[in-house]
C-alpha positions as CSV (number, residue, x, y, z in Angstrom):
1,X,31.4,-16.7,-8.6
2,X,29.6,-19.4,-6.1
3,X,26.4,-21.0,-7.4
4,X,25.0,-20.9,-4.2
5,X,22.6,-17.9,-2.9
6,X,21.5,-17.8,0.5
7,X,18.0,-15.9,-0.6
8,X,15.6,-18.1,-1.5
9,X,13.9,-16.2,-3.9
10,X,17.5,-16.8,-6.2
11,X,17.4,-20.2,-5.6
12,X,16.1,-23.0,-8.5
13,X,12.5,-24.3,-7.7
14,X,13.1,-27.9,-6.8
15,X,9.8,-28.9,-8.1
16,X,10.2,-26.9,-11.7
17,X,13.4,-28.1,-13.0
18,X,12.3,-29.5,-16.2
19,X,9.8,-26.5,-16.4
20,X,10.2,-25.7,-20.1
21,X,9.2,-29.3,-21.2
22,X,5.8,-28.9,-19.5
23,X,2.9,-29.2,-22.1
24,X,0.7,-25.0,-21.7
25,X,-1.7,-26.6,-19.0
26,X,0.7,-28.2,-16.8
27,X,2.6,-25.2,-17.4
28,X,-0.1,-22.7,-16.0
29,X,-1.2,-24.8,-13.6
30,X,2.9,-24.6,-12.4
31,X,2.5,-20.9,-12.3
32,X,-1.1,-20.6,-10.8
33,X,-1.0,-23.3,-8.1
34,X,3.1,-21.6,-6.5
35,X,0.9,-18.6,-6.2
36,X,-0.8,-19.7,-3.2
37,X,2.5,-19.6,-1.2
38,X,2.3,-15.7,-1.4
39,X,-0.7,-15.7,0.3
40,X,0.4,-18.3,2.6
41,X,3.5,-15.8,3.1
42,X,1.4,-12.8,3.8
43,X,-0.3,-14.5,6.8
44,X,2.3,-16.1,8.4
45,X,3.4,-12.5,8.5
46,X,0.4,-10.5,9.8
47,X,1.8,-10.1,13.2
48,X,4.4,-7.8,11.5
49,X,1.8,-6.0,9.7
50,X,-0.3,-5.3,12.7
51,X,2.8,-4.1,14.3
52,X,3.7,-1.7,11.3
53,X,-0.1,-0.2,11.4
54,X,-0.2,0.6,15.2
55,X,3.6,2.1,14.7
56,X,2.4,4.1,11.5
57,X,-1.0,5.5,13.1
58,X,0.5,8.1,15.4
59,X,2.6,9.3,12.7
60,X,-0.3,10.0,10.2
61,X,-2.3,11.3,12.4
62,X,-0.1,13.9,13.5
63,X,0.5,15.3,9.5
64,X,3.1,12.1,8.7
65,X,3.6,11.2,4.7
66,X,3.2,7.2,3.4
67,X,6.4,7.3,1.8
68,X,6.9,4.0,-0.4
69,X,10.7,3.2,-1.4
70,X,11.6,0.5,-4.4
71,X,13.3,-0.7,-7.4
72,X,11.7,-2.6,-10.0
73,X,8.7,-4.5,-9.7
74,X,9.2,-4.0,-5.4
75,X,9.1,0.0,-6.6
76,X,6.2,-0.5,-9.6
77,X,3.7,-2.4,-6.7
78,X,5.0,0.4,-3.7
79,X,4.0,3.6,-6.4
80,X,0.4,1.7,-7.3
81,X,-0.2,1.3,-3.8
82,X,0.6,5.3,-2.9
83,X,-1.5,6.6,-6.4
84,X,-4.2,4.2,-5.5
85,X,-5.1,6.2,-2.0
86,X,-5.8,9.4,-3.4
87,X,-8.9,8.5,-5.2
88,X,-9.8,5.7,-3.0
89,X,-9.7,7.1,0.4
90,X,-9.2,10.6,-0.7
91,X,-5.9,10.7,0.9
92,X,-3.4,13.9,0.2
93,X,-1.3,13.1,-2.9
94,X,1.1,14.7,-1.6
95,X,1.2,12.7,1.5
96,X,1.6,9.7,-0.6
97,X,4.6,9.4,-2.5
98,X,6.1,6.7,-4.4
99,X,10.2,6.4,-5.1
100,X,11.1,4.5,-7.6
101,X,14.5,3.5,-8.6
102,X,15.1,5.2,-12.1
103,X,12.3,7.7,-11.4
104,X,9.2,7.8,-12.8
105,X,10.2,6.6,-16.4
106,X,11.1,3.7,-14.5
107,X,7.4,2.6,-13.7
108,X,7.4,1.9,-17.7
109,X,10.9,1.4,-18.9
110,X,13.4,-0.8,-17.2
111,X,16.1,1.6,-15.9
112,X,19.6,-0.6,-16.1
113,X,21.7,0.1,-12.6
114,X,19.2,2.4,-10.3
115,X,18.8,-0.1,-7.9
116,X,22.5,-0.4,-7.4
117,X,23.5,3.1,-6.3
118,X,22.8,3.5,-2.6
119,X,23.4,6.9,-2.8
120,X,20.9,7.9,-5.5
121,X,18.2,6.1,-2.7
122,X,19.2,8.3,-0.1
123,X,19.6,11.2,-2.2
124,X,15.8,10.5,-3.6
125,X,14.6,10.3,0.0
126,X,16.4,13.4,1.5
127,X,14.3,15.6,-1.5
128,X,11.5,15.1,0.7
129,X,13.3,16.8,3.6
130,X,11.6,13.8,5.4
131,X,10.9,14.2,9.3
132,X,9.5,11.7,12.3
133,X,5.9,12.0,11.4
134,X,7.3,10.6,8.1
135,X,6.3,6.4,7.4
136,X,8.5,5.3,4.9
137,X,8.1,1.8,3.1
138,X,10.9,0.0,1.7
139,X,10.3,-2.8,-0.6
140,X,12.9,-5.0,-1.7
141,X,11.8,-9.0,-2.8
142,X,15.7,-9.5,-2.2
143,X,15.9,-7.2,1.0
144,X,19.2,-6.2,-0.7
145,X,18.6,-3.9,-3.0
146,X,21.1,-1.0,-2.9
147,X,19.1,2.0,-3.5
148,X,16.6,0.6,-1.2
149,X,19.1,0.4,1.5
150,X,20.5,4.1,0.7
151,X,17.2,5.2,1.4
152,X,16.7,3.2,4.5
153,X,19.8,4.5,6.1
154,X,18.4,8.5,5.0
155,X,15.4,7.3,6.7
156,X,16.8,5.9,9.9
157,X,19.0,9.0,9.9
158,X,15.8,11.3,10.0
159,X,13.9,10.0,12.3
160,X,11.2,8.4,10.0
161,X,9.3,5.1,10.8
162,X,11.0,2.5,8.6
163,X,9.2,-1.0,7.8
164,X,11.3,-3.0,5.5
165,X,8.8,-5.5,3.6
166,X,11.3,-8.4,1.8
167,X,10.7,-11.7,0.2
168,X,13.8,-13.0,2.3
169,X,14.8,-13.5,6.2
170,X,17.7,-12.5,7.8
171,X,18.4,-9.7,4.9
172,X,19.4,-6.0,5.6
173,X,15.9,-4.4,4.6
174,X,14.4,-6.8,7.3
175,X,17.2,-6.5,9.3
176,X,18.0,-2.8,9.8
177,X,14.3,-1.5,9.7
178,X,12.6,-0.4,12.7
179,X,9.4,-2.6,11.8
180,X,10.2,-5.8,9.5
181,X,7.6,-7.8,7.4
182,X,9.2,-10.6,6.0
183,X,7.3,-12.5,3.7
184,X,9.1,-15.5,2.7
185,X,7.6,-16.6,-0.1
186,X,10.2,-19.3,-1.3
187,X,11.7,-19.9,-4.7
188,X,10.0,-19.1,-7.7
189,X,9.0,-21.1,-10.6
190,X,11.2,-19.3,-12.8
191,X,14.0,-18.6,-10.7
192,X,14.8,-15.6,-9.0
193,X,11.6,-13.7,-11.0
194,X,10.0,-12.0,-8.7
195,X,7.7,-10.6,-10.2
196,X,5.5,-13.6,-9.6
197,X,5.0,-14.9,-6.4
198,X,7.2,-12.8,-4.3
199,X,5.4,-9.4,-6.3
200,X,2.1,-11.0,-5.6
201,X,2.7,-11.6,-1.5
202,X,4.0,-7.6,-1.6
203,X,1.0,-6.8,-3.6
204,X,-1.5,-8.1,-0.9
205,X,0.9,-7.2,2.4
206,X,0.7,-3.2,1.2
207,X,-3.0,-3.6,0.4
208,X,-3.8,-4.8,3.7
209,X,-1.0,-2.4,5.3
210,X,-2.8,1.1,3.9
211,X,-6.0,-0.6,3.8
212,X,-5.6,-1.1,7.4
213,X,-4.7,2.7,7.8
214,X,-7.3,3.8,5.8
215,X,-9.9,2.0,7.8
216,X,-8.4,3.4,11.0
217,X,-7.9,6.7,10.1
218,X,-11.9,7.1,9.0
219,X,-11.7,6.4,5.6
220,X,-14.4,3.6,5.6
221,X,-18.0,3.4,7.4
222,X,-18.9,0.0,7.5
223,X,-17.5,-1.7,4.9
224,X,-18.2,1.3,2.7
225,X,-15.7,3.3,0.7
226,X,-17.1,6.5,2.1
227,X,-14.6,9.0,1.1
228,X,-13.9,8.3,-2.0
229,X,-13.0,11.2,-4.6
230,X,-15.7,11.4,-6.8
231,X,-13.7,12.5,-10.5
232,X,-16.0,10.7,-13.1
233,X,-19.5,9.2,-13.9
234,X,-18.4,5.7,-12.9
235,X,-17.4,7.4,-9.2
236,X,-20.4,10.0,-9.3
237,X,-22.5,6.4,-9.5
238,X,-20.5,4.6,-6.7
239,X,-21.2,7.7,-4.6
240,X,-24.8,7.5,-4.8
241,X,-25.0,3.7,-4.4
242,X,-22.9,4.0,-1.1
243,X,-24.6,6.9,-0.1
244,X,-28.0,5.1,-0.3
245,X,-26.6,1.7,1.3
246,X,-25.6,4.1,4.4
247,X,-28.5,6.2,4.9
248,X,-31.2,3.7,3.7
249,X,-32.4,7.4,1.8
250,X,-34.2,6.7,-1.9
251,X,-32.0,7.6,-5.0
252,X,-34.0,11.4,-5.2
253,X,-33.0,11.8,-1.6
254,X,-29.3,11.0,-1.7
255,X,-28.9,12.7,-5.0
256,X,-30.3,16.2,-3.5
257,X,-28.1,15.6,-0.4
258,X,-25.0,15.0,-2.3
259,X,-25.5,17.8,-4.3
260,X,-26.1,19.9,-1.4
261,X,-22.7,18.5,0.2
262,X,-20.7,18.9,-2.8
263,X,-20.0,15.5,-3.7
264,X,-19.0,14.2,-0.2
265,X,-20.6,11.1,0.8
266,X,-19.5,11.1,4.2
267,X,-21.4,14.5,4.9
268,X,-24.3,13.0,2.8
269,X,-24.7,10.6,4.9
270,X,-24.6,12.4,7.9
271,X,-27.0,14.9,6.8
272,X,-29.8,12.0,5.8
273,X,-29.4,10.1,8.8
274,X,-28.9,12.4,11.1
275,X,-32.1,15.5,9.3
276,X,-29.0,18.4,9.3
277,X,-27.7,20.5,6.6
278,X,-24.2,20.5,5.2
279,X,-22.3,22.5,7.5
280,X,-23.6,21.0,10.1
281,X,-22.7,17.7,8.7
282,X,-18.6,18.7,8.3
283,X,-19.0,20.5,11.6
284,X,-20.2,16.8,13.7
285,X,-17.5,14.9,11.3
286,X,-14.4,17.1,12.1
287,X,-15.3,17.1,15.7
288,X,-15.4,13.0,15.4
289,X,-12.2,13.1,13.2
290,X,-14.0,12.2,10.0
291,X,-16.2,9.2,11.8
292,X,-19.0,9.2,10.2
293,X,-20.1,6.6,13.5
294,X,-19.1,9.6,15.5
295,X,-20.8,12.3,13.5
296,X,-24.1,10.4,14.3
297,X,-23.8,10.2,17.9
298,X,-22.7,13.7,18.4
C-alpha cells in the first residue's frame, strides 16, 4: 500500500508533525487557527454555491425535494441541515430528507463499513423514488465515499439535479455531479480527521446554500425569519418579537394579530401593515408566492 495519497484531506499537515508534544495552549491554538482555512475554502467556492442555488431554485419551486446524502461526519452534517429547515423556515419535512450511510442509528454511533457500499447508496436513494425536480446534495470530504458515489449514479439516472460537495479537487463526487462545490480546505491538523476543518467548511457551505434558497423562496422578510414554525414557548416569544420588528406594532396588537393569524408571523405582519383580516392577508400572500413584500404591494 502506497504512503502517498493525492487527496489533500488524507495528507499529514506540514506544520504540525510534532502535534503530540505541544503544550495545551499551543495545541488549542493549532486547532482553532487552522479553522480559518475552512472559511477561506468556502469563500473560494462562492461562485459554485451561486450556481447550485440558481440551478436548484426552479426545481424546488416546481415541488422538488432537497435530498442530502453522505457518510460519517459529512452525512451527519447533511442530516443536520435537513432537519433544521422545517422549524426555521416551515419547509415541509418530507421535502428535506437526509440519507446517512448506516441509517438513522449512524447519526449517534459509527456504523463501520456502511459507507463502503455503492449499492446501498443507490438503493437508499432509489427508495425515495427520485425525480427530475429533486435536488440531491452529495457530501463527501474525500470525494470518494462509495455510498455517496452509488447515490450519485442513481440520482443522475433519475434525472435529479446533482450537487457534489467535496474537500478535494478532481475527485469523483466533484467530477461526476452536475454542479461541483469544491471546498479545498487542505490537510487536517490531525491527519485524515475530516471532522475538523473539512467538516467546518461543509457546515458553512450547507448553511449558506440552504439559507440562500430559503430567502429566494420568500421564507425571509428583510433579514427576519418570518416563516418559522412556532412549536414552543421560546419560539412563541420569537414570533412576537419578529412580528413587532416587522410591523412596528406594540405587543398587544402584535399578540392579537398572531392569535388571529394562527401563529403565522407572515400573516400577522400583513394584517398589521395592510389593515386587513387573516383571510385577506393569506390571499395576498398566496398571490405573491409567499412574499411579505409582494403581499404588502397588493
